[in-house]
C-alpha positions in Angstrom: 13.7 14.6 10.0 15.1 13.3 6.7 14.0 14.7 3.3 12.3 11.4 2.5 10.4 11.5 5.9 9.3 15.0 5.3 8.0 14.2 1.8 6.3 11.0 3.1 4.6 12.9 5.8 3.3 15.6 3.4 2.0 13.0 1.0 0.4 11.0 3.8 -1.7 13.9 5.3 -4.7 13.4 2.9 -4.8 9.7 3.9 -4.9 10.4 7.6 -7.5 13.1 7.2 -9.9 10.4 5.9 -8.8 7.9 8.5 -8.4 5.2 5.8 -5.6 3.3 3.9 -5.7 0.8 1.1 -3.4 -2.0 2.3 -2.8 -5.8 1.8 -4.5 -8.6 3.8 -3.5 -12.2 3.2 -1.5 -12.5 0.0 1.3 -14.0 -2.1 3.3 -11.8 -4.4 6.2 -12.4 -6.7 8.5 -10.0 -8.6 10.9 -11.2 -11.2 13.6 -8.8 -12.6 15.8 -10.1 -15.4 19.0 -8.7 -16.9 17.5 -8.5 -20.4 15.2 -5.8 -19.0 12.1 -8.0 -18.7 10.0 -8.3 -15.6 6.9 -10.1 -14.3 4.8 -9.3 -11.2 2.0 -11.1 -9.6 -0.2 -10.4 -6.6 -2.8 -12.9 -5.4 -4.8 -12.4 -2.3 -6.6 -9.7 -0.3 -6.7 -5.9 -0.7 -8.5 -4.0 2.0 -9.5 -0.5 3.1 -8.2 -0.1 6.7 -10.8 2.1 8.3 -9.6 3.8 11.5 -11.8 3.7 14.6 -11.5 7.5 14.8 -10.6 10.3 12.5 -6.9 11.0 13.4 -7.6 14.7 12.9 -10.7 14.6 15.1 -11.3 17.2 17.8 -9.9 16.6 21.3 -12.1 15.3 24.1 -14.0 18.0 26.0 -15.5 19.8 23.0 -19.2 20.7 23.5 -21.6 18.0 22.4 -23.7 20.4 20.6 -20.8 21.4 18.4 -20.2 17.8 17.4 -23.9 17.3 16.7 -24.3 20.4 14.7 -21.3 19.7 12.5 -21.5 15.9 12.4 -23.5 15.5 9.2 -21.5 18.2 7.4 -18.2 16.6 8.5 -19.3 13.2 7.5 -20.2 14.4 4.0 -16.8 16.2 3.6 -14.9 13.1 4.8 -16.8 10.8 2.3 -16.0 13.3 -0.5 -12.4 13.3 0.5 -12.2 9.5 0.5 -14.0 9.3 -2.8 -11.4 11.6 -4.4 -8.4 10.0 -2.8 -9.4 6.4 -3.6 -10.8 6.9 -7.1 -14.5 6.7 -6.0 -14.2 4.1 -3.2 -15.6 5.0 0.2 -14.7 2.7 3.2 -17.8 1.2 4.7 -19.9 2.0 1.7 -20.6 -1.4 0.0 -22.1 0.2 -3.2 -19.1 2.4 -3.9 -16.7 -0.5 -3.2 -18.5 -2.9 -5.5 -18.3 -0.2 -8.2 -14.7 0.3 -7.4 -14.0 -3.4 -7.9 -15.9 -3.4 -11.3 -13.9 -0.4 -12.4 -10.5 -1.9 -11.5 -11.4 -5.2 -13.4 -11.5 -3.2 -16.7 -7.8 -2.4 -16.5 -4.8 -4.5 -17.7 -3.4 -7.0 -15.1 -6.5 -7.1 -12.9 -7.6 -10.6 -13.7 -9.9 -10.8 -10.7 -11.3 -8.1 -8.4 -14.1 -9.2 -6.2 -15.6 -7.2 -3.3 -16.2 -9.6 -0.4 -17.8 -7.1 2.0 -16.4 -5.5 5.2 -14.0 -3.3 3.1 -12.2 -6.5 1.7 -11.4 -7.4 -1.9 -10.1 -10.7 -3.4 -7.6 -9.9 -6.1 -5.6 -11.7 -8.8 -3.2 -9.4 -10.6 -0.4 -10.3 -13.1 1.7 -8.2 -15.5 4.7 -8.7 -17.7 6.8 -6.4 -19.8 10.1 -4.7 -20.3 11.3 -2.5 -17.5 12.0 1.0 -18.9 10.2 3.2 -16.3 9.1 3.3 -12.7 6.5 0.7 -11.6 3.9 0.7 -8.9 1.1 -1.6 -7.7 -1.7 -0.9 -7.2 -2.2 2.1 -9.4 -5.7 3.3 -8.8 -7.4 5.1 -11.8 -8.8 8.4 -10.8 -7.3 8.5 -7.4 -5.6 11.7 -6.2 -3.3 9.7 -3.8 -1.4 6.5 -4.4 0.0 4.3 -1.6 1.7 1.4 -3.4 2.0 -2.1 -2.0 5.1 -2.5 -4.3 7.0 0.1 -6.2 10.2 0.1 -8.3 12.2 3.3 -8.6 15.0 3.6 -11.1 18.1 5.3 -9.7 20.4 7.5 -11.8 23.0 4.7 -11.9 20.6 2.2 -13.4 19.9 0.4 -10.1 16.4 -0.6 -9.3 15.1 0.2 -5.8 12.2 -2.0 -4.7 10.1 -0.6 -1.9 6.8 -1.8 -0.3 5.3 1.1 1.6 1.8 -0.4 2.2 3.2 -3.8 3.4 4.1 -1.9 6.6 0.4 -1.5 7.1 -1.6 1.3 8.7 0.7 1.2 11.7 3.7 1.9 9.6 2.2 5.1 8.1 1.0 6.3 11.5 4.4 5.7 12.9 6.0 7.7 10.1 3.7 10.6 11.0 4.8 10.6 14.7 2.6 10.9 17.7 -1.1 11.1 17.0 -3.0 14.2 18.0 -5.2 14.2 21.1 -8.3 12.3 20.7 -6.9 10.3 17.7 -6.0 6.6 17.5 -4.0 4.4 15.1 -6.1 1.3 15.9 -7.5 -0.1 12.6 -10.5 -2.3 11.9 -8.5 -4.0 9.1 -7.6 -7.7 8.9 -3.9 -8.4 9.9 -1.4 -8.4 7.1 -0.2 -11.9 6.4 1.7 -12.5 3.3 4.7 -13.7 1.3 6.8 -11.4 -1.0 9.5 -12.9 -3.3 12.0 -11.3 -5.6 13.8 -13.4 -8.2 16.5 -12.0 -10.3 19.7 -12.9 -12.3 20.9 -9.4 -11.6 23.2 -8.2 -8.8 21.5 -7.8 -5.4 23.2 -4.7 -3.9 21.2 -4.6 -0.7 18.1 -6.1 1.0 16.5 -6.4 4.4 15.5 -10.1 4.4 16.2 -12.0 7.6 18.7 -14.4 5.9 19.8 -12.8 2.6 19.1 -14.4 -0.7 19.5 -18.0 -2.0 21.0 -18.9 -5.4 20.2 -21.5 -8.0 22.4 -21.2 -11.0 22.3 -17.6 -12.1 19.1 -16.9 -10.3 18.9 -15.3 -6.8 15.8 -15.5 -4.7 14.8 -13.2 -1.8 11.9 -14.1 0.4 10.1 -12.1 3.0 7.4 -13.3 5.4 5.2 -10.2 5.8 3.1 -10.0 9.0 2.4 -7.7 11.9 5.7 -8.5 13.5 7.8 -7.9 10.4 5.8 -4.9 9.1 6.4 -3.0 12.4 10.1 -2.7 11.2 9.0 -1.5 7.7 8.2 -3.4 4.5 10.5 -5.5 2.3 13.2 -3.5 0.5 16.0 -4.3 -1.9 18.3 -2.7 -4.5 19.0 -4.7 -7.6 21.4 -3.8 -10.5 20.7 -5.4 -13.9 23.6 -6.0 -16.2 22.8 -6.4 -19.9 
């Protein structure tokens, strides 16, 4: 197992303990990276809590029913507390907490619209611009003890920008990274299918990418486009490395 895989596995354990993930639904997202150091990012569409059918860490079949009954209420309370901590107060399946979660997010820069639609689903309009001088991640959830970004940009020591999209691989991508599920667990999710479009535009140098057909050029600008759905996310989310030259 690679160092990245080990780190990813360790960071993912709290998410699997709650049986939930915050992932995209239907969306359009655009990232622009310019040689002058400026950037813009937009995400318009759905954001959802993918609530697993079973707790992946649940007990294997065959345990005594009385044990499950005796510990059920206590276990449910502990799981809700864990979810609330991990997701900044949001609890999957709890409409009141998710409505409060939407209201809280709308107070922060970039969140132009956050509307809870029911069934663990949010409608989101997010847009930010600025000068790129540090790492970037979307979404960043205030008060959350665990972040699972849809899009993140990590600066390498040589100045290259690595664009990764962990959550665009969906709940299945995370479960796959963890390896085989324990007995009695399941990776089946109640979430809507991921169905989106992710675009990177840049006048920098595209060092690598995992698009199906590479980038297209118009003048100095290069455009990379990914169709993100269940078929593509099974192979991992969109990824690219871009070097800006000032």
